[in-house]
C-alpha positions as CSV (number, residue, x, y, z in Angstrom):
1,M,77.0,60.2,228.0
2,E,79.1,63.0,226.9
3,F,79.3,64.3,223.4
4,N,82.4,66.1,222.4
5,A,83.8,67.5,219.2
6,T,85.7,64.2,218.4
7,F,82.4,62.3,218.2
8,I,80.9,64.9,215.9
9,V,84.1,65.0,213.7
10,S,84.1,61.1,213.6
11,V,80.4,61.1,212.6
12,I,81.0,63.7,209.9
13,S,84.2,61.9,208.7
14,F,82.3,58.6,208.6
15,I,79.4,60.3,206.5
16,I,82.0,61.9,204.2
17,F,83.9,58.6,203.9
18,T,80.6,56.7,203.1
19,L,79.7,59.3,200.5
20,L,83.1,59.2,198.9
21,M,83.2,55.4,198.9
22,N,79.7,55.4,197.4
23,E,80.9,57.6,194.6
24,I,84.4,56.1,194.1
25,L,83.6,52.4,194.7
26,Y,80.0,51.4,195.1
27,K,78.6,53.2,192.0
28,P,81.3,51.9,189.6
29,V,81.0,48.4,191.0
30,S,77.3,48.5,190.7
31,K,77.6,49.8,187.1
32,I,79.9,46.9,186.2
33,V,77.6,44.4,187.9
34,E,74.6,45.8,185.9
35,E,76.6,45.7,182.7
36,R,77.6,42.1,183.3
37,E,74.0,41.1,184.1
38,H,72.9,42.8,180.9
39,L,75.6,41.0,178.9
40,I,74.7,37.7,180.5
41,N,71.0,38.3,179.8
42,D,71.8,39.3,176.2
43,N,74.0,36.2,175.7
44,Y,71.3,34.0,177.2
45,E,68.6,35.4,174.9
46,S,71.0,35.0,171.9
47,A,71.8,31.4,172.9
48,K,68.0,30.7,173.3
49,E,67.3,32.2,169.8
50,S,70.2,30.2,168.3
51,K,68.9,27.0,169.9
52,E,65.4,27.7,168.4
53,Q,67.0,28.3,165.0
54,A,69.1,25.1,165.3
55,G,65.9,23.2,166.2
56,A,64.2,24.7,163.1
57,I,67.1,23.8,160.9
58,Y,67.2,20.2,162.3
59,A,63.5,19.9,161.7
60,D,63.8,21.2,158.2
61,R,66.8,18.9,157.5
62,D,64.9,15.9,158.9
63,E,61.9,16.8,156.7
64,K,64.1,17.1,153.6
65,L,65.8,13.8,154.4
66,S,62.6,12.0,154.7
67,K,61.3,13.6,151.6
68,T,64.4,12.7,149.7
69,A,64.3,9.1,151.0
70,A,60.7,8.8,149.8
71,E,61.6,10.2,146.4
72,N,64.6,7.8,146.2
73,K,62.3,4.8,147.1
74,K,59.8,6.0,144.4
75,L,62.6,6.5,141.8
76,T,64.0,3.1,142.7
77,A,60.6,1.4,142.3
78,E,60.0,3.2,139.0
79,T,63.5,2.3,137.7
80,L,63.0,-1.3,138.8
81,A,59.6,-1.5,137.1
82,K,61.0,0.0,133.9
83,A,64.0,-2.4,134.0
84,N,61.6,-5.4,134.5
85,A,59.4,-4.1,131.6
86,D,62.5,-3.7,129.4
87,A,63.7,-7.2,130.3
88,K,60.2,-8.7,129.6
89,N,60.1,-6.9,126.2
90,K,63.6,-8.0,125.3
91,T,62.7,-11.6,126.4
92,T,59.6,-11.5,124.3
93,D,61.5,-10.1,121.3
94,A,64.2,-12.8,121.7
95,K,61.5,-15.5,121.9
96,Q,59.8,-14.1,118.7
97,N,63.2,-13.9,116.9
98,S,64.0,-17.5,118.0
99,I,60.6,-18.7,116.8
100,A,61.1,-16.9,113.5
101,Q,64.5,-18.4,113.0
102,I,63.2,-21.9,114.0
103,N,60.4,-21.5,111.5
104,E,62.8,-20.3,108.8
105,A,65.1,-23.2,109.5
106,K,62.2,-25.7,109.4
107,S,61.1,-24.1,106.1
108,D,64.6,-24.4,104.7
109,I,64.9,-28.0,105.8
110,Q,61.5,-28.8,104.3
111,N,62.6,-27.2,101.0
112,R,65.9,-29.1,101.0
113,S,64.0,-32.3,101.8
114,E,61.6,-31.8,98.9
115,A,64.5,-31.0,96.6
116,L,66.4,-34.1,97.7
117,N,63.2,-36.2,97.3
118,N,62.7,-34.8,93.8
119,E,66.4,-35.6,93.0
120,I,66.0,-39.1,94.4
121,K,62.9,-39.7,92.4
122,G,64.7,-38.5,89.3
123,R,67.6,-40.9,90.0
124,I,65.2,-43.7,90.7
125,D,63.5,-43.2,87.4
126,E,66.9,-43.0,85.7
127,L,68.0,-46.2,87.5
128,A,64.8,-47.9,86.6
129,D,65.3,-47.0,83.0
130,N,68.9,-48.2,83.1
131,I,67.9,-51.5,84.8
132,S,65.1,-52.0,82.2
133,A,67.4,-51.2,79.3
134,K,70.0,-53.7,80.6
135,I,67.4,-56.4,81.2
136,L,65.8,-55.8,77.8
137,G,69.1,-55.5,76.1
138,E,70.5,-58.6,77.6
139,V,67.6,-60.8,77.2
């Protein structure tokens, strides 16, 4: 095998070409690839943190919703109990008022009945006197 100057010049040219390509192309491309990998990793970590925060927010929301639902049920039960108690009190008051009015009406009827009985007795006495006067006066 023969080595001549062309071979050495080709080897030196190839080495210089490789070094130049390394500086001009390979290092910038490697830098861009590393920056993109870094950007992708940062975005992945950011998305992972956002997902965890969203999960925490959903858990908090669910907890608040269940707590609110429980409070609403409790408030509804209390309101219903109060309404039932008010209705019972109003019913009791209405019954008592009705009984009082009935008793008052009975008392008024009794008083009128006694007054009418007294008036009838007075008229009976008067009629008896008239009848006796007529009988005695005619006989």
